[in-house]
C-alpha positions as CSV (number, residue, x, y, z in Angstrom):
1,M,1.4,-11.0,-15.6
2,D,3.2,-12.2,-12.7
3,F,3.7,-9.4,-10.1
4,G,5.5,-11.4,-7.4
5,H,5.0,-14.9,-5.6
6,F,4.5,-15.8,-1.9
7,S,7.3,-16.6,0.6
8,E,8.1,-20.1,1.5
9,D,6.5,-20.5,4.5
10,G,3.1,-18.8,2.6
11,K,3.0,-15.8,5.2
12,E,3.6,-13.1,2.8
13,F,3.1,-12.1,-0.6
14,I,6.3,-10.8,-1.8
15,I,5.7,-8.1,-5.0
16,E,8.3,-8.2,-7.5
17,N,7.0,-5.9,-10.1
18,V,5.3,-2.6,-8.5
19,E,3.0,-1.7,-11.9
20,T,0.5,-3.7,-10.4
21,P,-3.0,-3.4,-12.7
22,S,-4.6,-1.4,-9.3
23,P,-3.4,-1.3,-5.8
24,W,-3.0,-4.0,-3.6
25,I,-4.6,-2.8,-0.2
26,N,-3.4,-4.1,3.2
27,Y,-6.1,-3.5,6.2
28,L,-4.5,-2.7,9.6
29,Q,-6.5,-2.1,12.7
30,N,-6.6,-2.6,16.5
31,G,-10.0,-1.9,17.4
32,K,-9.7,1.7,17.6
33,Y,-7.1,2.7,14.9
34,F,-7.2,1.8,11.3
35,A,-5.3,2.2,7.7
36,L,-5.7,1.2,4.6
37,I,-2.2,0.9,2.7
38,S,-1.4,0.1,-0.8
39,N,1.6,-1.9,-1.9
40,N,2.8,2.1,-3.6
41,G,2.4,3.5,-0.3
42,G,-1.3,5.1,-1.1
43,G,-4.1,5.0,1.7
44,F,-5.6,6.8,4.6
45,S,-6.1,6.1,8.6
46,Y,-8.8,7.0,11.2
47,L,-9.3,6.8,14.6
48,K,-12.7,5.1,15.6
49,S,-14.7,6.6,12.8
50,P,-13.8,7.5,9.0
51,L,-16.1,10.4,8.7
52,Y,-14.8,12.3,11.9
53,G,-11.8,10.7,13.5
54,R,-9.6,10.7,10.5
55,I,-6.1,11.2,10.1
56,T,-4.9,11.5,6.8
57,R,-7.7,12.1,3.6
58,Y,-10.2,9.8,3.1
59,R,-12.7,8.9,0.2
60,I,-16.0,7.3,1.1
61,N,-16.5,4.3,-0.9
62,D,-13.5,4.5,-2.7
63,V,-9.9,2.8,-3.1
64,P,-7.0,4.6,-1.7
65,P,-5.5,6.2,-4.5
66,D,-1.7,6.4,-5.1
67,R,-1.7,9.3,-6.5
68,P,-1.5,12.5,-5.9
69,G,1.4,11.9,-3.4
70,K,5.1,11.9,-3.0
71,Y,6.7,8.8,-3.2
72,I,10.5,7.6,-3.6
73,Y,11.8,4.7,-5.1
74,I,15.7,3.5,-5.2
75,K,16.6,1.8,-8.7
76,D,19.6,-0.8,-8.9
77,L,20.8,0.4,-12.5
78,D,22.6,-3.0,-12.7
79,T,20.0,-5.2,-12.2
80,G,17.0,-3.0,-13.1
81,E,15.5,-3.8,-9.3
82,Y,13.4,-1.1,-7.3
83,W,13.0,-0.4,-3.8
84,S,10.8,1.5,-1.8
85,L,9.9,1.7,2.2
86,T,6.3,0.3,1.3
């Protein structure tokens, strides 16, 4: 199943099919602040310690769930393409 492709410069993977078999996670950190964000906007973040500095929900040893939550998608009715902020 094809979910997308790499950009021409190879620096990013462009997801074209949002129905991935499981969340595709991006890890962001600067040494103090950490965030894990899925392609659908699920995830969590914390400051210094995931146990004591959590900013959003955190589930130990678990993939960040994409549900429950609130998500907004815009669908082009002519082409069938979806768009989201994430």
